[in-house]
N, C-alpha and C positions, 0 to 999 in steps of 0.2 A: 504494500500500500504506500502510495506517495504521500509525503508530508504536505500539510495544507500550506499554501502560499498566501500571505497577507501583504497587500500593498498599503503603505502608509507613509505619511510625511516623517522626515527625521525630527528628532527632538534635540533640545539644547544640550543634553548630556551625551550626545552621540557625535560630537564634533571630531574627535580623534578617529573614529571608525569611518566617518564620512570622508575625511581627508585621506585616509589610507586607501579607501576604495577609489577615490578620485585619482590619486597618484598611481594606482595599479592599472588603470586603463591605458590602452595603447593610444599613441598619437593618431592612429587610423580611426578612432572613435571619439572625436573631440566633443561630441554632444551627449556623452554618457550621462553627464550631470547638466541638465538644462538650467539656465539662468544663473550659473555660478561663473565668476571670473577669478582667475588665480589671485590669491591674496585678499579676496573679499572677506570681511569679518563674517563669521558664521551666523551671527544674529541677523545681519543684513540679508544674508542668503535666505534664512528662514522667513524674514519679512517679505522678501520677493516671492517666495512660494505662497505665502498667505495672500498676497496681492493677486497672484495668478488664480488662486482658488476662488477669489471674489470677482474675477474678471477684470481686474485693474492691470493696465500695462501688459496685456496679453500680446505676445508676438504674433505677427502674421502667420497664418497656417496652423495656429495652436488654438485650443479651446480650453476654457477654465476647467 
């Protein structure tokens, strides 16, 4: 039996794991983490995700 997969937003206490996953991705997949730019404070990234969820500043071809 396959384990259940749950998709959710990252939380403030997961910054280290987030950055580790971001650094582990290959240059061929630059959009593995949408709306994050290198060096961005993690709290700012979480705010950007919250904005996306509310439909604020949604990039073209993306949906909230």
